[in-house]
N, C-alpha and C positions, 0 to 999 in steps of 0.2 A: 337850926335853920341856916341854910347857906344861900348865897346870892350869886347870880350869873349874869353875864351879858352874852346874848345870843344874836349873831348877825344873820340877816336874811336879805336877799335881794328883793326889793319890793315888787318887782314884776312877777316874781314867783310866789312870795308869801309876805304880804305886808301886814301891818297892824290892822288895817281896814279889812283885809281878807279874814284875819283871825276873829275880829269882832263880828263879822257876818257869818262865820261858820257855825254849824250846829254846836250848841253848848259853848260857843266862842273858843273852840278848841281845834288846833291843827297838829297833825303829826309833823315832827321836825325832821323831814326827809333830807337826804342828799349829803349828809356829813361824811366826808371822805378823808378825814385826818384822824390818825390813831389816838392822839392825845385828846382831841375833842370827843371822840367816841368813848374813850376811857372815862372822861368826866361823866358822861351820861350813864355809863355802865356801873361805875364804882362809887360815884360821889353824889349824884343828883337824887333827891328824894321828893316825893309828892309834897307840894306846898312850898318848895323853895322859890324864892323870888327871882324874877327874870326881867332884865332890861331888854326890851325888844328893839334891836338896832337895825336900821336900814343901811345896807352897804351897796357898793358898786352902783351908785346912782348919782344924780346931779348934786344932791346935798345929803351926804351921809350923816347919820346921827341917831340918837335915841328917839324913838317915835311912840313908845308905849311901855306899859308895865304889864307883866304877865306872871304866871306861876307854872311850875312843873305840875302837870296834871296826871301823869302815869309813871309807872316804872318803865324801864327800857325793854324793848322788844325788837325783833329783826326789822330792818328797813326794807319794805317790799320792793323799792326801786332798784335794789341791787340785783334782783332776779328778772327784771323786765328788760329784754333786749332793746325795746323801743325807748327806754329811758336814758337821758344823758348821764344818769348815775348808775347805769348797769355795770356790774362787776362780774365778768365771766368766770373768775376764779372762786367766787363765793358760791356756796351750796346751801340749800335749805337745811341740810344736816349740820353744817358748820358755817353759819353766816358770819361774815366779817364785820358787817355794818349794822349798827343799832340806831334806834331813835327813841325819843320820849315825846309824849304829847305835851303841848304848851297851850294853856288857857289864857286868853287875853283878859285882863282886868280893866284896863282903861287906856285910851289914847292920851298922849301928853302933847304939849307943844313940841315941835321938833327941837331937840337940843343938839346942834351941829357940833362936829368934831372940833373946830376952832374954839368954840365956847367951852367945851370940856377941857381942852388943853389950857385955857386961860385961868383956871382955878387952882391955886396952890394945894387945896385940900385933895385934889385928884392927881397930883403929880406922880404918885406911885401906882396909879391904876394900871393893871396888867395890859388892858387893851390899848393904852396910850404909849406903851413902851416902844421904842424904836425897833423896827423889824418884826413886830408882832403881826402875824397873819392868821391866827387861829380864829375860827368862826364861833367858838365858845370859850369864854375866859371867866375866871373867878372875879368876884367883886367883893371887897371887904364890907363889913357891916357899916363902918364909918362912911365909905364911899356911897353905899346904898342910901344911907340916911341923908347925906348931902344932896345926892341927885334927886331922890324922891321927895325929900322934905323941902328943898330950896329951889331946885332948877326945874322940876317937872310941872310946877304949877302953871296955870294959865292956858290949859288946853282948850 
């Protein structure tokens, strides 16, 4: 099993949206970075753990725990001219962009970015590295246990 941190803007897809969705599951649309896409395509497996992170908001941070709920498949937003994620160079025969479904397991207390940075146990976390802008990053088993076991309590 692997672990991931997946960023979403809460106006588009929040942990509350995921919990309210049928089967508590959302398609993770709109990823337009090749490395993040490759994580979904090559490395993610059904059942992998996900830290659901709210970004580009007043208080960014981990807001919930989820799991990968599907294998990857083409992101339909790339084909929709009305979508902000439309990619006119992508075709149905050769789609550029993929997604996985993510199933929300629980909402946590918000664990804000400054709190994550304050813990020496998380000093090497990929998402906390200077200059990291990826919407999907890996999380080590030790980081997962620290966050889920110690920080996420009290939702």
